[in-house]
C-alpha positions as a printed Julia matrix, in Angstrom:
263×3 Matrix{Float64}:
   0.0     0.0    0.0
   2.88    2.36   0.73
   4.45    1.48  -2.6
   1.24    2.28  -4.45
  -0.04    5.32  -2.56
   3.11    6.66  -0.89
   2.81    9.53   1.6
  -1.0     9.68   1.51
  -1.19    6.14   2.88
   1.55    6.87   5.42
  -0.54    9.79   6.75
  -3.54    7.45   6.94
  -1.46    4.98   8.98
  -0.44    7.71  11.39
  -4.01    8.65  12.26
  -5.62    5.17  12.15
  -5.25    2.13  14.35
  -4.35   -1.24  12.85
  -7.21   -3.15  14.51
  -8.85   -0.69  16.95
  -9.22    3.12  17.12
  -5.78    4.65  17.51
  -6.57    6.07  20.96
  -7.14    2.52  22.2
  -4.11    1.05  20.46
  -1.64    3.79  21.44
  -0.8     2.48  24.97
  -0.2    -1.03  23.65
   1.87    0.29  20.76
   4.05    2.34  23.13
   4.61   -0.71  25.32
   5.39   -2.8   22.25
   8.06   -0.32  21.11
   9.74   -0.52  24.52
   9.65   -4.32  24.68
  10.48   -4.91  21.01
  12.55   -2.05  19.59
  13.37   -4.15  16.55
  10.61   -4.22  13.93
  11.5    -7.78  12.93
  11.29   -9.05  16.51
   8.03   -7.16  17.01
   6.35   -8.74  13.99
   7.47  -12.18  15.16
   6.41  -11.6   18.76
   2.93  -10.19  18.11
   1.48  -13.37  16.5
   3.05  -15.5   19.23
   1.54  -13.28  21.94
  -1.89  -13.32  20.29
  -1.9   -17.11  20.0
  -0.65  -17.45  23.59
  -3.31  -15.1   24.94
  -6.15  -16.7   22.98
  -5.2   -20.29  23.79
  -4.27  -19.42  27.36
  -7.64  -17.74  27.87
  -9.35  -20.84  26.49
  -7.54  -23.16  28.88
  -8.22  -20.78  31.79
 -11.94  -20.59  31.02
 -12.09  -24.37  30.65
 -10.45  -24.84  34.05
 -12.84  -22.35  35.67
 -15.78  -24.18  34.09
 -14.58  -27.61  35.24
 -14.03  -26.36  38.8
 -17.54  -24.88  38.9
 -19.36  -28.04  37.74
 -21.65  -29.53  40.41
 -20.39  -33.09  40.16
 -21.93  -35.86  42.28
 -19.88  -39.04  42.69
 -20.49  -42.46  44.17
 -18.07  -45.3   43.52
 -17.24  -45.45  39.82
 -20.13  -43.22  38.72
 -20.09  -39.42  38.48
 -23.11  -37.35  37.46
 -23.12  -33.85  36.0
 -26.38  -31.95  35.31
 -26.7   -30.3   31.9
 -28.96  -27.52  33.23
 -28.16  -25.58  36.42
 -31.72  -25.97  37.74
 -31.14  -29.74  37.99
 -28.31  -29.42  40.52
 -30.6   -30.25  43.42
 -31.69  -33.54  41.85
 -28.3   -35.2   41.38
 -28.22  -36.85  44.81
 -31.57  -38.62  44.39
 -30.77  -39.55  40.8
 -27.38  -40.96  41.8
 -29.01  -43.05  44.53
 -31.59  -44.4   42.06
 -28.98  -45.32  39.43
 -26.66  -46.99  41.95
 -29.58  -48.98  43.4
 -30.63  -50.13  39.91
 -27.04  -51.08  39.01
 -26.63  -53.03  42.27
 -29.86  -54.91  41.54
 -28.5   -55.88  38.1
 -31.0   -53.7   36.21
 -28.28  -51.78  34.33
 -26.29  -54.39  32.38
 -23.99  -51.88  30.68
 -22.51  -50.62  33.99
 -19.49  -52.64  35.11
 -17.74  -52.43  38.45
 -14.23  -52.19  36.99
 -15.03  -49.24  34.67
 -15.48  -45.5   35.28
 -18.63  -43.75  34.08
 -19.83  -40.2   33.59
 -23.57  -39.59  33.53
 -25.11  -36.48  31.94
 -28.38  -35.57  33.69
 -30.96  -33.8   31.53
 -34.68  -33.58  30.75
 -35.71  -36.65  28.75
 -36.33  -34.5   25.67
 -33.22  -32.32  25.93
 -32.65  -30.99  22.44
 -28.87  -31.59  22.12
 -28.62  -35.07  23.62
 -27.74  -36.52  20.22
 -24.28  -34.95  20.57
 -23.61  -37.21  23.56
 -25.18  -40.46  22.38
 -27.57  -41.85  19.8
 -30.64  -42.18  22.03
 -33.1   -42.71  19.17
 -34.75  -41.02  16.22
 -36.21  -38.21  18.33
 -32.7   -36.87  18.89
 -31.87  -36.89  15.16
 -32.7   -33.23  14.68
 -30.72  -33.02  11.46
 -33.02  -35.65   9.91
 -36.46  -34.74  11.17
 -36.62  -31.04  11.84
 -36.08  -27.68  10.23
 -32.34  -27.2   10.69
 -32.22  -23.56   9.53
 -35.08  -22.57  11.82
 -33.47  -24.29  14.8
 -30.09  -22.67  14.14
 -31.8   -19.28  13.83
 -33.6   -19.81  17.13
 -30.31  -20.75  18.79
 -28.68  -17.54  17.5
 -31.43  -15.28  18.87
 -32.25  -17.28  22.02
 -29.1   -19.28  22.89
 -30.01  -20.2   26.48
 -33.75  -20.65  26.02
 -33.06  -22.77  22.95
 -31.24  -25.42  24.99
 -34.13  -25.65  27.44
 -36.81  -26.09  24.8
 -37.5   -29.65  23.6
 -37.76  -30.35  19.86
 -41.56  -30.62  20.19
 -41.74  -27.03  21.48
 -39.76  -25.77  18.48
 -42.03  -27.64  16.1
 -45.13  -26.36  17.9
 -43.95  -22.76  17.49
 -43.3   -23.31  13.78
 -46.7   -24.87  13.15
 -48.86  -22.84  15.55
 -49.64  -25.76  17.87
 -50.09  -25.56  21.65
 -46.53  -26.2   22.98
 -47.77  -27.99  26.11
 -49.8   -30.47  24.08
 -47.01  -30.93  21.52
 -44.44  -31.65  24.19
 -46.72  -34.04  26.06
 -47.45  -36.07  22.93
 -43.76  -36.14  21.99
 -42.46  -37.09  25.42
 -39.73  -39.69  24.76
 -40.57  -41.62  27.94
 -44.05  -42.22  26.52
 -45.96  -40.4   29.23
 -49.18  -38.95  27.84
 -51.23  -37.7   30.76
 -53.72  -34.92  30.15
 -52.83  -33.2   33.42
 -49.05  -33.48  33.01
 -47.15  -30.24  33.48
 -43.9   -30.49  31.56
 -42.35  -27.49  33.33
 -42.58  -29.28  36.68
 -41.91  -32.8   35.37
 -39.42  -34.73  37.52
 -38.54  -37.29  34.84
 -34.87  -37.1   33.94
 -32.64  -38.91  31.47
 -29.11  -39.95  32.44
 -26.88  -40.66  29.45
 -23.94  -42.77  30.57
 -20.54  -42.8   28.91
 -17.64  -45.06  29.76
 -14.47  -43.09  30.42
 -11.03  -44.55  29.81
  -7.82  -42.71  30.61
  -4.18  -43.32  29.85
  -2.53  -45.89  32.17
  -1.76  -44.43  35.57
  -3.99  -41.39  35.14
  -6.62  -41.02  37.92
 -10.27  -40.95  36.89
 -12.44  -39.01  39.3
 -14.29  -35.72  39.43
 -13.34  -33.24  36.74
 -10.68  -35.63  35.36
 -13.53  -37.46  33.65
 -13.88  -34.4   31.41
 -10.17  -33.85  30.88
  -8.39  -34.01  27.58
  -6.62  -37.2   26.62
  -9.39  -39.51  27.86
 -11.79  -41.59  25.79
 -15.53  -41.21  26.38
 -17.77  -43.83  24.74
 -21.57  -43.83  25.22
 -22.96  -47.08  26.65
 -26.61  -46.41  27.45
 -29.2   -44.21  29.1
 -31.6   -44.44  32.02
 -34.93  -42.63  32.36
 -36.04  -42.26  35.95
 -38.24  -40.17  38.21
 -35.94  -37.9   40.2
 -38.62  -37.52  42.87
 -38.27  -41.08  44.14
 -35.53  -42.68  42.0
 -38.0   -44.97  40.21
 -36.47  -46.44  37.04
 -38.64  -46.12  33.91
 -36.35  -47.19  31.06
 -32.87  -48.71  30.81
 -31.54  -48.78  27.25
 -28.09  -49.55  25.79
 -26.89  -47.39  22.89
 -24.42  -47.7   20.04
 -20.86  -46.53  20.63
 -21.4   -43.34  18.66
 -23.35  -40.1   18.7
 -26.48  -39.42  16.64
 -24.16  -37.89  14.04
 -22.35  -41.23  13.6
 -18.92  -40.53  12.02
 -19.48  -36.79  11.61
 -17.05  -34.99  13.96
 -18.84  -33.21  16.81
 -17.51  -31.21  19.79
 -16.75  -33.29  22.86
 -19.17  -32.61  25.69
């Protein structure tokens, strides 16, 4: 640009910031000149610093998130609720799952393995990213993908709390309460059922395997370098721990071999 426009572009550089308004960039630029008087060193150092700050911030945020998770552990099973409002249910759910496993009702739980259970409403919209729990979780096959993505953009937190049936009801002008009740994956269809106060929860269980010698407990179950393979899910009533369904699943997500973010 200097070669083509000469002094006019140099004057533009002097009054304009490279990425931000010059008034905001000036303190950083002054510090940069002190730390890196050589232009060559500066241009090598800036990309390294940016990458370090971005990646370092990512690792820091991940560590903060892992430390803040409300994990509940008993023996070789750890539960983590997907939604914060389910934190108070994990104790009763853990007791129900352990009791069922002890009674031999959960064949895919083995004593010599470590498991992580994701607690969620039975119709949680993104469960297909954790395991293939059935056709209802295959949103990319059965629903309006563009409409769902748009809803997520404008309502990111509410979107995760709405079941697929509620999204479809909004698109087609149907009563959301009726739509959700008729599409309840645990096959409960009671006229007086209030979905907002429903105590039915789904626990998707994944087997976690770490490198030899690496401990597996608490937040380590969500660490990098471990293998998480879905094994099954349990539907139960969190009010009393009553088991409704116990189903094994394939060792893949609903997206099969399509890469998805690890949860």
